[in-house]
C-alpha positions as CSV (number, residue, x, y, z in Angstrom):
1,M,-160.5,82.4,131.5
2,P,-162.4,79.1,131.6
3,T,-160.5,75.9,131.6
4,T,-160.6,74.3,128.2
5,P,-159.5,70.9,127.0
6,A,-156.9,70.4,124.3
7,P,-158.3,70.2,120.7
8,A,-158.9,66.5,119.9
9,E,-157.1,66.7,116.6
10,R,-154.1,68.7,117.8
11,S,-150.8,67.7,116.3
12,A,-148.1,67.9,119.0
13,V,-145.4,68.1,116.3
14,R,-147.0,71.0,114.5
15,T,-147.6,72.8,117.8
16,L,-144.0,72.4,119.0
17,L,-142.7,73.6,115.7
18,R,-144.0,77.1,116.6
19,L,-141.1,77.3,119.1
20,W,-138.6,77.4,116.2
21,P,-138.3,81.2,116.0
22,Y,-137.1,81.2,119.6
23,V,-134.9,78.2,119.2
24,R,-133.3,79.3,115.9
25,P,-130.7,81.6,117.4
26,V,-129.3,78.7,119.5
27,R,-129.8,76.0,116.9
28,A,-126.1,75.4,116.4
29,R,-125.5,74.4,120.0
30,L,-128.6,72.3,120.1
31,F,-127.7,70.4,117.0
32,A,-124.2,70.0,118.3
33,A,-125.6,68.7,121.6
34,A,-127.8,66.2,119.8
35,A,-124.9,65.0,117.7
36,V,-122.7,64.6,120.8
37,A,-125.5,62.7,122.6
38,V,-125.9,60.3,119.5
39,V,-122.2,59.6,119.5
40,A,-122.2,59.0,123.3
41,S,-125.2,56.6,123.0
42,C,-123.7,54.7,120.1
43,T,-120.4,54.5,122.0
44,G,-122.3,52.5,124.6
45,L,-123.3,50.1,121.9
46,V,-119.7,49.3,121.1
47,I,-119.3,47.8,124.6
48,P,-121.2,44.6,123.7
49,L,-119.0,44.1,120.6
50,V,-115.9,44.4,122.9
51,L,-117.5,41.8,125.2
52,K,-118.0,39.4,122.3
53,W,-114.4,39.7,121.4
54,L,-113.4,39.3,125.0
55,V,-115.5,36.2,125.6
56,D,-114.7,34.4,122.3
57,G,-111.1,35.5,122.3
58,P,-109.0,36.1,125.5
59,V,-111.5,34.4,127.9
60,A,-111.9,31.3,125.7
61,D,-108.1,31.2,125.1
62,R,-107.3,31.9,128.8
63,D,-105.2,34.9,127.8
64,P,-104.6,37.2,130.8
65,A,-103.0,40.0,128.8
66,G,-106.0,40.0,126.4
67,I,-108.4,40.1,129.3
68,R,-106.6,43.1,130.8
69,L,-106.6,44.8,127.4
70,G,-110.4,44.1,127.0
71,A,-111.0,45.5,130.5
72,L,-109.1,48.7,129.6
73,Y,-111.2,49.1,126.4
74,L,-114.4,48.8,128.4
75,L,-113.2,51.3,130.9
76,L,-112.2,53.8,128.2
77,L,-115.5,53.4,126.4
78,G,-117.5,54.0,129.7
79,F,-115.4,57.1,130.4
80,A,-115.8,58.5,126.9
81,E,-119.6,57.9,127.1
82,A,-119.8,59.8,130.4
83,V,-117.7,62.7,129.1
84,L,-119.7,63.1,126.0
85,F,-123.0,63.2,127.9
86,G,-121.4,65.9,130.2
87,I,-120.5,67.9,127.1
88,R,-124.1,67.6,125.8
89,R,-125.4,69.0,129.1
90,W,-122.9,71.9,129.0
91,L,-123.9,72.7,125.4
92,V,-127.6,73.1,126.1
93,A,-127.7,74.7,129.6
94,R,-126.9,78.3,128.8
95,P,-128.7,78.7,125.5
96,L,-131.9,77.1,126.8
97,S,-132.0,79.4,129.8
98,H,-131.7,82.2,127.3
99,V,-134.6,80.9,125.2
100,E,-136.8,80.7,128.3
101,A,-135.8,84.2,129.3
102,E,-136.6,85.5,125.8
103,M,-140.0,83.8,125.7
104,R,-140.9,85.2,129.1
105,A,-139.9,88.7,128.0
106,A,-141.9,88.4,124.8
107,L,-144.9,87.2,126.7
108,Y,-144.6,90.1,129.1
109,R,-144.3,92.6,126.2
110,R,-147.3,91.2,124.6
111,L,-149.4,91.4,127.7
112,Q,-148.5,95.1,128.0
113,R,-149.6,95.7,124.4
114,L,-152.9,93.8,124.5
115,P,-156.1,95.8,125.0
116,V,-157.7,96.2,128.3
117,A,-160.6,94.1,127.0
118,F,-158.3,91.1,126.8
119,H,-157.3,91.5,130.5
120,D,-161.0,91.8,131.4
121,R,-161.6,88.3,130.0
122,W,-158.5,86.5,131.4
123,A,-157.9,85.5,135.0
124,S,-154.5,86.8,136.1
125,G,-153.6,83.3,137.5
126,Q,-153.9,81.8,134.0
127,L,-151.5,84.4,132.7
128,L,-149.1,83.9,135.6
129,S,-149.0,80.1,135.1
130,R,-148.2,80.6,131.4
131,A,-145.3,82.9,132.3
132,T,-143.9,80.5,134.9
133,T,-144.9,76.9,134.9
134,D,-145.5,76.5,131.2
135,L,-142.2,78.2,130.2
136,M,-140.4,75.9,132.7
137,L,-142.0,72.9,131.0
138,L,-140.8,74.2,127.6
139,R,-137.2,74.7,128.8
140,M,-137.2,71.1,130.2
141,F,-138.6,69.8,127.0
142,L,-135.9,71.6,124.9
143,A,-133.2,70.4,127.3
144,F,-134.1,66.7,127.6
145,P,-137.0,65.1,125.7
146,L,-136.4,67.0,122.4
147,T,-132.8,65.7,122.3
148,F,-133.4,62.2,123.6
149,L,-136.4,61.4,121.4
150,L,-133.9,61.7,118.6
151,V,-131.0,60.1,120.4
152,N,-133.0,57.2,121.7
153,G,-134.6,56.7,118.3
154,V,-131.2,56.5,116.7
155,T,-129.9,54.3,119.4
156,I,-132.7,51.8,119.1
157,L,-132.4,51.7,115.4
158,V,-128.6,51.1,115.5
159,G,-129.0,48.6,118.3
160,L,-131.5,46.6,116.3
161,V,-129.2,46.6,113.3
162,V,-126.3,45.3,115.5
163,M,-128.5,42.6,117.0
164,L,-129.8,41.4,113.6
165,M,-126.2,41.3,112.3
166,Q,-125.2,39.2,115.2
167,D,-128.1,36.7,114.9
168,W,-131.2,37.5,112.8
169,M,-133.3,34.8,114.6
170,L,-132.8,36.3,118.0
171,G,-133.3,39.7,116.5
172,L,-136.7,38.8,115.3
173,V,-137.6,37.7,118.8
174,I,-136.6,41.1,120.2
175,L,-138.6,42.8,117.4
176,G,-141.8,40.9,118.4
177,P,-143.2,43.5,120.8
178,A,-142.6,46.5,118.5
179,V,-146.2,46.6,117.0
180,P,-148.1,46.5,120.4
181,V,-145.7,49.0,121.9
182,M,-146.2,51.5,119.1
183,W,-150.0,51.1,119.2
184,T,-149.9,51.7,123.0
185,C,-147.8,54.8,122.5
186,A,-150.3,56.2,119.9
187,V,-153.3,55.7,122.3
188,F,-151.3,57.1,125.2
189,E,-150.3,60.2,123.4
190,R,-153.9,61.1,122.4
191,R,-155.3,60.6,125.9
192,Y,-152.4,62.1,127.8
193,A,-152.7,65.3,125.7
194,Q,-156.2,66.0,127.0
195,V,-155.3,65.3,130.6
196,A,-152.2,67.4,130.4
197,R,-154.1,70.4,129.1
198,R,-156.7,70.0,131.9
199,A,-154.0,69.9,134.6
200,Q,-152.2,73.0,133.3
201,D,-155.5,74.9,133.1
202,Q,-156.3,73.8,136.7
203,V,-152.9,75.1,137.8
204,G,-153.8,78.5,136.4
205,D,-157.2,78.4,138.2
206,L,-155.4,77.5,141.5
207,T,-152.9,80.3,141.0
208,T,-155.8,82.8,140.5
209,V,-157.4,81.7,143.8
210,V,-154.1,82.2,145.7
211,E,-153.4,85.6,144.1
212,E,-156.9,86.8,144.8
213,S,-156.8,85.6,148.4
214,V,-153.5,87.4,149.0
215,L,-154.6,90.6,147.4
216,G,-157.9,90.4,149.2
217,I,-156.6,89.3,152.6
218,R,-158.2,92.3,154.3
219,V,-161.6,91.3,153.1
220,V,-161.0,87.6,153.9
221,K,-160.0,88.4,157.5
222,G,-162.4,91.3,157.9
223,F,-165.4,89.0,157.2
224,G,-163.9,85.9,158.8
225,R,-164.0,84.0,155.5
226,H,-160.7,82.2,155.8
227,R,-162.4,78.8,156.3
228,S,-164.6,79.2,153.2
229,Q,-161.6,80.4,151.2
230,A,-159.6,77.4,152.4
231,R,-162.4,75.1,151.4
232,A,-162.5,76.6,147.9
233,F,-158.8,76.2,147.6
234,R,-159.0,72.5,148.8
235,E,-161.7,71.8,146.3
236,L,-159.6,73.2,143.4
237,A,-156.5,71.4,144.7
238,G,-158.5,68.2,144.9
239,R,-159.5,68.5,141.3
240,L,-155.9,69.1,140.3
241,R,-154.8,66.1,142.4
242,G,-157.3,63.9,140.6
243,T,-156.1,65.1,137.2
244,E,-152.5,64.5,138.2
245,L,-153.4,61.0,139.4
246,R,-155.1,60.4,136.1
247,K,-151.8,61.4,134.4
248,A,-149.9,59.0,136.7
249,R,-152.3,56.1,135.8
250,L,-151.8,56.7,132.1
251,L,-148.0,56.9,132.5
252,A,-148.1,53.7,134.7
253,T,-150.1,51.9,132.0
254,I,-147.7,52.7,129.1
255,W,-144.7,52.0,131.3
256,G,-146.1,48.6,132.2
257,V,-146.5,47.8,128.5
258,I,-143.2,49.2,127.4
259,V,-141.2,47.6,130.2
260,T,-143.0,44.2,130.3
261,L,-143.1,43.3,126.6
262,P,-139.4,44.0,125.9
263,E,-138.4,42.1,129.1
264,V,-140.4,39.1,128.0
265,A,-138.7,39.3,124.6
266,I,-135.3,39.4,126.2
267,G,-136.1,36.4,128.4
268,A,-137.3,34.5,125.3
269,A,-134.1,35.4,123.4
270,L,-132.0,34.3,126.4
271,V,-133.7,30.9,126.5
272,L,-133.5,30.4,122.7
273,G,-129.9,31.6,122.6
274,A,-128.8,29.3,125.4
275,V,-130.3,26.3,123.6
276,R,-128.5,27.3,120.4
277,V,-125.2,27.7,122.3
278,A,-125.7,24.3,123.8
279,D,-126.3,22.9,120.3
280,G,-123.2,24.6,119.0
281,E,-125.2,26.8,116.6
282,L,-124.2,30.0,118.4
283,S,-121.0,31.1,120.2
284,A,-121.1,32.2,123.8
285,G,-119.6,35.5,122.9
286,T,-122.3,36.2,120.4
287,L,-125.0,35.5,122.9
288,V,-123.3,37.7,125.5
289,A,-122.9,40.5,123.0
290,F,-126.5,40.1,121.8
291,L,-128.0,40.2,125.3
292,S,-125.7,43.1,126.3
293,T,-126.9,45.1,123.3
294,A,-130.5,44.2,124.2
295,L,-130.0,45.3,127.8
296,A,-128.3,48.5,126.6
297,L,-131.5,49.3,124.7
298,R,-133.7,48.9,127.8
299,W,-133.2,52.6,128.9
300,P,-134.0,54.0,125.4
301,V,-137.1,51.8,125.2
302,D,-138.2,52.3,128.8
303,S,-137.8,56.1,128.5
304,I,-140.3,56.4,125.6
305,G,-143.2,56.7,128.0
306,F,-142.1,59.7,130.0
307,L,-140.4,61.3,127.0
308,L,-143.8,61.2,125.2
309,A,-145.5,62.5,128.4
310,M,-143.1,65.4,128.7
311,S,-143.5,66.1,125.0
312,Q,-147.3,66.3,125.3
313,E,-147.0,68.6,128.3
314,A,-144.6,70.8,126.3
315,A,-147.0,70.8,123.4
316,T,-149.8,71.9,125.7
317,A,-147.6,74.5,127.3
318,T,-146.8,75.8,123.8
319,E,-150.4,75.9,122.9
320,R,-151.3,77.9,126.1
321,Y,-148.3,80.3,125.5
322,F,-149.4,81.1,121.9
323,E,-153.0,81.6,123.0
324,V,-151.7,84.8,124.5
325,M,-149.1,85.6,121.8
326,D,-151.7,85.2,119.0
327,E,-153.9,87.9,120.5
328,V,-153.9,91.0,118.4
329,P,-152.1,94.0,120.2
330,E,-153.9,97.4,120.4
331,E,-151.9,99.1,117.7
332,E,-152.6,96.3,115.2
333,R,-156.4,96.5,115.5
334,E,-158.5,98.4,113.0
335,P,-161.5,100.0,114.7
336,D,-163.1,101.2,111.5
337,G,-163.1,97.6,110.2
338,E,-164.7,96.5,113.4
339,R,-167.4,99.1,113.2
340,A,-168.2,98.1,109.6
341,V,-168.8,94.5,110.8
342,G,-170.8,95.8,113.7
343,D,-173.0,97.9,111.4
344,A,-174.0,94.7,109.6
345,E,-174.6,92.7,112.8
346,D,-176.7,95.1,114.8
347,G,-178.1,97.7,112.4
348,G,-175.6,100.4,112.9
349,G,-174.7,99.6,116.5
350,G,-171.4,98.1,115.4
351,V,-169.4,95.3,116.9
352,A,-168.5,96.2,120.5
353,V,-165.2,95.6,122.2
354,A,-165.1,93.1,125.1
355,R,-166.9,94.1,128.2
356,A,-165.2,96.9,130.0
357,G,-163.5,96.2,133.3
358,F,-165.4,99.2,134.6
359,A,-168.7,97.6,133.8
360,E,-169.2,96.4,137.4
361,K,-169.2,100.0,138.4
362,D,-171.5,101.0,135.6
363,G,-174.0,98.3,136.6
364,V,-176.1,96.7,134.0
365,R,-174.4,95.8,130.7
366,A,-176.9,97.5,128.5
367,G,-178.5,100.8,129.4
368,A,-182.1,101.6,128.7
369,E,-182.9,102.9,125.3
370,G,-184.3,106.4,125.0
371,G,-183.7,109.8,126.5
372,A,-183.3,113.1,124.7
373,G,-180.4,114.2,122.6
374,A,-177.6,116.4,123.9
375,G,-179.0,119.3,125.7
376,G,-178.0,122.9,125.0
377,G,-177.4,122.1,121.3
378,E,-174.1,120.5,122.2
379,G,-172.6,118.4,119.6
380,R,-174.3,117.7,116.3
381,P,-173.8,114.3,114.6
382,G,-171.6,114.6,111.6
383,S,-170.3,112.2,108.9
384,Y,-168.7,109.3,110.7
385,G,-168.0,106.8,107.9
386,A,-164.3,107.7,107.2
387,R,-161.5,107.9,109.7
388,G,-161.0,111.5,110.5
389,G,-164.4,112.5,109.1
390,R,-165.3,116.1,108.4
391,R,-164.7,118.8,111.0
392,S,-167.5,120.9,112.4
393,A,-167.2,124.6,112.7
394,S,-166.1,124.5,116.3
395,A,-164.0,121.3,116.3
396,G,-161.5,122.3,119.0
397,G,-161.4,120.6,122.4
398,L,-162.8,117.1,123.2
399,R,-165.9,116.1,121.1
400,F,-168.1,113.0,121.2
401,E,-170.0,112.6,117.9
402,G,-172.7,110.0,117.7
403,V,-170.7,107.7,120.0
404,R,-172.3,104.3,120.6
405,F,-170.9,101.5,122.8
406,R,-172.4,98.0,123.3
407,Y,-171.1,94.8,125.0
408,P,-170.5,91.8,122.7
409,D,-171.9,89.4,125.3
410,A,-175.2,91.4,125.7
411,P,-178.3,89.5,124.5
412,P,-179.0,89.9,120.8
413,G,-181.0,93.0,120.0
414,S,-180.4,94.6,123.4
415,P,-179.8,98.3,123.4
416,P,-176.2,99.6,123.7
417,L,-174.9,101.0,127.0
418,L,-174.1,104.3,125.3
419,D,-176.2,105.4,122.4
420,R,-175.6,108.4,120.2
421,I,-173.5,110.4,122.7
422,D,-173.1,114.0,121.4
423,L,-171.0,116.2,123.7
424,H,-168.5,119.0,123.1
425,I,-166.0,120.1,125.7
426,R,-164.4,123.3,124.5
427,P,-160.7,124.0,124.6
428,G,-159.7,124.9,128.2
429,E,-163.1,124.0,129.5
430,S,-163.9,121.5,132.4
431,M,-167.0,119.4,132.0
432,A,-168.5,117.4,134.9
433,L,-170.2,114.1,133.9
434,V,-173.1,113.1,136.2
435,G,-175.4,110.1,136.1
436,T,-177.0,107.3,138.1
437,T,-175.5,103.9,138.6
438,G,-175.2,102.0,135.4
439,S,-175.5,105.0,133.2
440,G,-172.0,104.3,131.6
441,K,-170.0,107.3,133.0
442,T,-166.8,105.4,133.6
443,T,-167.1,103.5,130.3
444,L,-167.5,106.8,128.5
445,T,-164.3,108.1,130.1
446,A,-162.4,104.9,129.1
447,L,-163.2,105.5,125.5
448,V,-161.2,108.8,125.4
449,P,-157.7,107.2,125.8
450,R,-158.9,104.2,123.7
451,L,-158.8,101.7,126.5
452,Y,-161.9,100.5,124.6
453,E,-163.0,101.2,121.1
454,V,-166.2,102.9,120.3
455,T,-168.8,100.7,118.5
456,A,-169.9,103.6,116.3
457,G,-169.4,107.3,116.0
458,R,-166.2,109.0,116.8
459,I,-164.3,111.0,119.4
460,T,-162.1,113.9,118.3
461,L,-159.3,115.9,120.0
462,N,-159.1,119.4,118.5
463,G,-161.0,118.1,115.4
464,V,-158.8,115.0,114.9
465,D,-160.3,111.6,115.2
466,I,-158.5,109.7,118.0
467,T,-158.4,106.6,115.8
468,A,-156.3,108.6,113.3
469,M,-153.6,109.0,116.0
470,S,-151.2,106.4,117.3
471,R,-152.1,105.3,120.8
472,E,-148.7,106.5,122.0
473,E,-149.5,110.0,120.7
474,L,-153.1,109.9,122.1
475,R,-152.0,108.9,125.5
476,S,-149.3,111.4,125.7
477,R,-152.0,114.1,125.2
478,V,-154.7,112.5,127.5
479,A,-154.1,111.7,131.2
480,V,-156.5,109.6,133.2
481,A,-157.1,109.2,136.9
482,F,-159.5,106.4,137.9
483,E,-161.7,106.2,140.9
484,E,-159.9,103.0,142.0
485,P,-156.3,104.0,142.1
486,T,-153.7,101.4,141.1
487,L,-150.2,101.7,142.6
488,F,-147.3,99.4,141.8
489,S,-144.7,97.9,144.1
490,A,-142.3,100.8,143.6
491,S,-141.4,104.0,145.2
492,V,-143.8,106.9,145.6
493,G,-141.8,108.9,143.1
494,E,-141.7,106.1,140.5
495,N,-145.5,105.7,140.8
496,V,-146.2,109.4,140.2
497,L,-143.6,110.0,137.5
498,M,-145.2,107.1,135.5
499,G,-147.5,109.8,134.2
500,A,-144.7,112.0,132.8
501,S,-142.0,111.7,130.2
502,D,-138.8,109.9,131.1
503,A,-137.1,113.3,131.4
504,A,-139.3,114.4,134.2
505,G,-137.6,114.9,137.6
506,K,-137.9,116.1,141.1
507,T,-139.4,119.5,140.2
508,E,-142.3,117.9,138.3
509,L,-142.8,115.4,141.1
510,D,-142.9,118.0,143.8
511,R,-145.4,120.1,141.8
512,A,-147.7,117.2,141.1
513,L,-147.6,116.1,144.8
514,A,-148.5,119.7,145.8
515,V,-151.4,119.9,143.4
516,A,-152.8,116.6,144.7
517,R,-152.1,117.6,148.3
518,A,-150.0,114.5,148.6
519,D,-147.3,116.2,150.7
520,F,-147.5,113.3,153.1
521,A,-145.1,111.5,150.7
522,H,-142.2,113.7,152.0
523,A,-142.9,112.5,155.6
524,L,-142.6,108.8,154.7
525,P,-139.5,107.0,156.0
526,Q,-137.5,107.5,152.8
527,G,-139.5,110.3,151.5
528,T,-140.6,109.9,147.9
529,D,-138.2,107.0,147.6
530,T,-140.3,105.0,150.0
531,R,-141.7,101.8,148.4
532,V,-145.5,101.7,148.8
533,G,-145.8,97.9,148.6
534,E,-148.0,95.7,146.5
535,Q,-151.2,97.6,145.3
536,G,-150.1,100.5,147.6
537,L,-151.9,98.8,150.5
538,S,-149.5,100.3,153.0
539,L,-151.2,103.6,152.3
540,S,-154.8,104.7,153.1
541,G,-157.4,104.9,150.4
542,G,-157.2,108.7,150.3
543,Q,-153.4,108.7,150.1
544,R,-153.5,106.2,147.1
545,Q,-156.1,108.4,145.4
546,R,-154.1,111.5,145.8
547,L,-151.0,109.8,144.4
548,A,-153.1,108.6,141.4
549,L,-154.2,112.2,140.9
550,A,-150.6,113.4,141.1
551,R,-149.7,110.9,138.4
552,A,-152.4,112.3,136.2
553,V,-151.3,115.9,136.4
554,V,-147.6,115.5,136.6
555,G,-147.2,115.5,132.8
556,R,-149.2,118.7,132.3
557,P,-151.6,116.9,129.9
558,E,-153.5,118.8,127.2
559,F,-156.6,116.7,128.1
560,L,-157.5,115.4,131.5
561,V,-160.0,112.6,132.3
562,L,-160.8,112.2,136.0
563,D,-163.1,109.5,137.2
564,D,-164.4,110.8,140.6
565,P,-160.8,111.4,141.7
566,L,-161.7,112.7,145.2
567,S,-164.2,110.1,146.4
568,A,-161.9,108.7,149.1
569,L,-160.9,112.1,150.6
570,D,-162.3,113.7,153.7
571,V,-164.1,117.0,153.5
572,H,-161.1,119.2,154.5
573,T,-158.6,117.4,152.2
574,E,-161.0,117.4,149.4
575,A,-161.4,121.2,149.7
576,A,-157.6,121.7,149.6
577,V,-157.2,119.4,146.6
578,E,-160.0,121.1,144.7
579,A,-158.4,124.5,145.3
580,A,-155.1,123.3,143.8
581,L,-156.8,121.4,141.1
582,R,-158.6,124.5,139.8
583,Q,-155.3,126.0,138.9
584,V,-154.4,122.9,136.8
585,L,-157.8,122.9,135.1
586,V,-157.3,126.4,133.8
587,D,-154.6,125.1,131.4
588,T,-156.3,121.9,130.3
589,T,-159.5,120.5,128.8
590,A,-161.0,118.2,131.3
591,L,-163.8,115.6,131.6
592,I,-164.6,114.9,135.3
593,V,-167.0,112.1,136.5
594,A,-168.6,113.7,139.6
595,H,-170.9,112.4,142.3
596,R,-170.9,115.2,144.8
597,P,-171.8,118.9,144.4
598,S,-168.3,119.9,145.6
599,T,-166.7,118.0,142.7
600,V,-169.3,119.3,140.2
601,L,-168.4,122.9,141.2
602,L,-164.8,122.3,139.8
603,A,-166.3,122.2,136.3
604,D,-167.4,125.0,134.1
605,R,-170.4,123.0,132.8
606,V,-172.2,119.8,133.7
607,A,-173.5,117.0,131.4
608,L,-176.2,114.6,132.6
609,L,-175.9,111.0,131.3
610,S,-179.2,109.2,131.5
611,G,-180.5,106.2,129.6
612,G,-177.3,105.9,127.6
613,R,-177.5,109.5,126.3
614,I,-176.5,113.0,127.2
615,T,-179.9,114.4,128.2
616,A,-178.9,117.8,129.5
617,V,-175.9,120.2,129.4
618,G,-175.5,123.4,131.4
619,T,-174.1,125.0,134.4
620,H,-174.6,123.5,137.9
621,Q,-177.1,126.2,138.8
622,E,-179.0,125.9,135.5
623,L,-179.5,122.2,135.8
624,L,-180.5,122.4,139.5
625,R,-183.2,124.9,138.4
626,D,-184.4,123.3,135.2
627,N,-183.7,119.5,135.4
628,A,-185.5,117.5,138.1
629,E,-183.4,114.3,137.6
630,Y,-180.2,116.3,138.2
631,A,-181.6,118.0,141.2
632,R,-182.5,114.6,142.7
633,L,-179.0,113.3,142.1
634,M,-177.4,116.3,143.7
635,S,-179.7,116.3,146.7
636,G,-178.9,112.6,147.3
637,Q,-182.5,111.4,146.9
638,E,-181.2,108.7,144.5
639,E,-178.6,106.1,145.2
640,D,-175.0,107.4,144.8
641,S,-173.9,106.6,141.3
642,R,-170.6,105.1,142.2
């Protein structure tokens, strides 16, 4: 995701108020902590009053007993202040760690529920920084600045009242810097918000570079690109350093103003007070108490700068957090509504979902217009306006009816990648999908489990529009194996059983491994309990692909979508897997993206995708005989469509 500055008119207070639902469960302890901190801070302001009594009384009267008593009072007040601040810390530590954990869990849950199109747009480093650095900033804000902005404000107000009551003339001298300090804070807050946003976005960019370099370490080392990668990292780190220095300069400026002006005022008050004491207009005890109160307010005043800075960083972190949380999850989206908007925008093409993550495989983002309709009379456009629509006479199996898909970032007026796809895979039938690079094969398979929403038309399973089902139900009926297998940092068994219900056990696991010819898993050090490591990179490409295939078949799905599942296998292993896979395909309805004749022969029929449309449907032998384009693809005269 691109780095973006904070909105110029953003209200930090309004932004931070969005944290209230998370803070509400622990509000009692937070309010108690704030109250304790206010009492502790005001306890410190009693000390100057004791000093006044001590100087004007026992010290002036040379009363040793009174002096000892005054010293005891000061000691007890200091001890009470320390204990109260310790209680405040105890009150906030546990509940705020809970708030941070709840927010992190909520963010993770939202990321799991967001559509694939969202993850295509966002860099993973930006998401990681929101789940780590930003939430840490929010916890620090709730633990310290939130409380002390209130506490210090109350302390300053009470301290000023005490000083004015002691001597209004000296109090006015102390109040002199108030206006320039407040103006400086207002300017600082606005500028610091923009720089803080830039810095946090740059942290996300830097995290992305580190993550990609670690995951792609084999490529980096294999091509000797470690120096160029290091230069790219240094460049981003240099930008972040410059932004952090900009933050430091702003903070130094406000600190310079906030520290200097009050110190000058205290110095002026000292001189004026000393003159008045010499003239007999003011008692020495009053001057000592006044100056002690003023010095006690130095910390609350001096802290304004970094408290405002931390508050702005927290507001930015909150903004970044809710940028993700405000995204609409899959189950809350209404595809029919989207299509209605799209029909108005591009003349029936509909509004497309975000560019598929598979688009790089598919090549160009908009396929060429044209091509014949579905061959063999397969699939006839029906009525697609209402969800569910009307059923055709032979509605069973998997059917694409007038399906159109177009990328939203394609140039206006450009043709869709998939245009009026009409295809019917009968119950229990296997259909191979063949086409050149960029024809949209992988994108078409991604539409079946609703990883992406169709722009127009509909897809049905046994006559039921997939948009009429919940995604949970749909994905329990449709299993998918992608060409690029993704494995998690878990055991072999956990990776495979991810494709089955929670009740699945060793019997289902062993069967799926046998079908995928992944028996190598039993020979691993801990068998199927062996952890495969991040992205499964401890395994070969063929081993990862076989485990992904096992994951697809372990749940005995009613519908199976395979995106060239055997591309990384050697000839002998491929033949063994195909033999076992044929037994599975007997009991399921399957759509198989194929690039090699051996994979095509797994299917009962073949569909040729060309120019964004299904241009021919038939058996492998029929298409070899009657379709020149298909014959060229199978003979390898054109570039492999992977």
